[in-house]
N, C-alpha and C positions, 0 to 999 in steps of 0.2 A: 218371587221370594221376598220375604221381609228383609229390609236392609240390616236390621239388628242381628238377624240370624246369620246373614252372610258375614258380618263382622265377627261374630262369635266363632263361626267355622274357620275363618281365616286366622283368627288368633290362636285357636287350638292347633291348626296345621303349622303355623310359624313356631309355636312353642315346641311342638314335636320335632321340627327340623333343628331348632337350637339345641335341644337335648341330645339329639343324634350327633350333631357336630361337636358338642362339648365332650361327649363320651368317646367319640372317634378320635379326638385329639390325643387322648391317653393311649390309644392303640396305634396311632400314626407311626410310632417307632417300631412296631412289630414288623418283622420281615415280610415284605410284599403284601401288606395289608390292603384289602380292597372291600369297600362297602358296596354290596350289590343292590340291596333294598333295605327297607326298614327292618325286615325279619331275617336277613341273610348277609353274612360277611365271610370273607375268606382271608387266609394268610399263610405264610410259611410257618416254620416251627416257632411257637411262642415260648418265651422263657417262663420259668416258674414265677417270676415277679410280675409278668404280664397277665397271669390268670386272674388276679383281682380286678384288673381293668376290663377283662372280658365279662366278668360278673357285673361290674359297675355299668357297663354298656347295655346291660339288660338281657344278655344271652342266657337261655335256659339250658342249652345243650351244646356240648363241644364234641365235634366229630373229627377224629384224627384218621387220615387216610395213609399215614406213613407206617412202615413196619416198626415194631418195638425196637428201641435202641437204648441200651443202658446209659450211654453218655447224653443223648439228646432228650429223651422223654421218659426215663425210668419212673419217676414219681408223678408224672402228669395226671394220670387217671385218679390217683389218690387225692392230689391237690385240687383238682377240678371238683370232685364229689365232695370234698371237705368244704368247698365254697357253696355247696347246695345246688350245683348244676349236674345234669346227667352227662355221662361220658361214654362215647361209643368209639371203638377203634376197629377200623376195617383196614388191615394191612395190605395195601395195594402194591404189587411188585412194579418197580420202575421199568424193568426190562420186559415184563410180560403182563401188562394190565389185562384183567379179564372181564368179560361181559358178566360173569357171575358176581364179581365185586361191584360192578356198576349197578346191577339189578338190586343187590343188597342196599347200596346207597340210595337208589330210587325208593325202595321200600321204607327205609328209615325216614327219608324226606317226606314221603306221603303221610306216614303216621304222625309226623310232627309238623305238618303244614301250618298249624296255627301257633307255633312256638317260634321263638327267636333262636336261630341256629348259627353257630360259628364253626366253620369247617377249615381245617388246616392240614398240611403235610409238612415236609421239610422245607420246600421252596415255593409252595403254592402252585406248582406245575401240575401235579396229579389232580389237585383240587380244582384248579381252574378248568381243566378239561372235563372233569366229572360235572361240575356246576354248569358249564356251557351246555353239555348234553342234557342235563336235567331241565334247564331253562327252555331249550329249544324243543326237545322231544316230549317232555311231560307237561310243561306249563304252556307250551305253544307261543313262547315269546319270540320276538323278532330275531331272525338270524343275524341281521346287521348289528343290532344292539348287543346281543350276547357275544358275538364274535369280537366286537370292539373291546368288551371287558376282558375277554380271553387274551387279546393282543396286548393289553396293558401288562400282562404277566409274561407271556411267551407265545411262540408259534409252534404248535405241535407238529407241523409239517417238517420241522427240522429233525425230528426223531421218527424214523420209519415205523417203530412199534406203536407210537402214539397216533400217527396219521392213520395206520391200519385199524387201530382200536376205534377211533372216532368213526371211520368209514363203516366198519362192521356194525357199530351201534346204530348208525343212521339207516343202514340197510335193514337191520332187524326191526326197526321201528316202522318201516314201510313208508308209503307216500303220505305226506302231510297236506 
């Protein structure tokens, strides 16, 4: 490889990393914020004031996995779309997470695989479980790496309904 090409490629990569770090700094205050990749980040409930930071960070789509709540997210869809981002809400039950909701999430992620996606719920617990399954079952990412990111937020084994939900999804996906 030409030395100058290597220098150009490294410069572009480092600039991209710097931009991501700068924009992430504005989101660092968001509840349980976690950058998964250049195209994917997760968090707990964002405030209305944080929606601008989500846009500035380059996200195209906001997916909310929490149920509608007048106090927590009443105007969120409106404010997100007002910023020019797409908004999708999949109201996942905390007590009874469903494989149907997981499949809908997978479908939304597949259709938007080339876009920057910000996914949140109230505490990033629903989201971290869904994203863990997406990464391991659909993207084929390392179990250890995806599990480590999940553990930064919580351990679903502490909630029987979530441990069963993850096990059911893994069984339905079959051997990998």
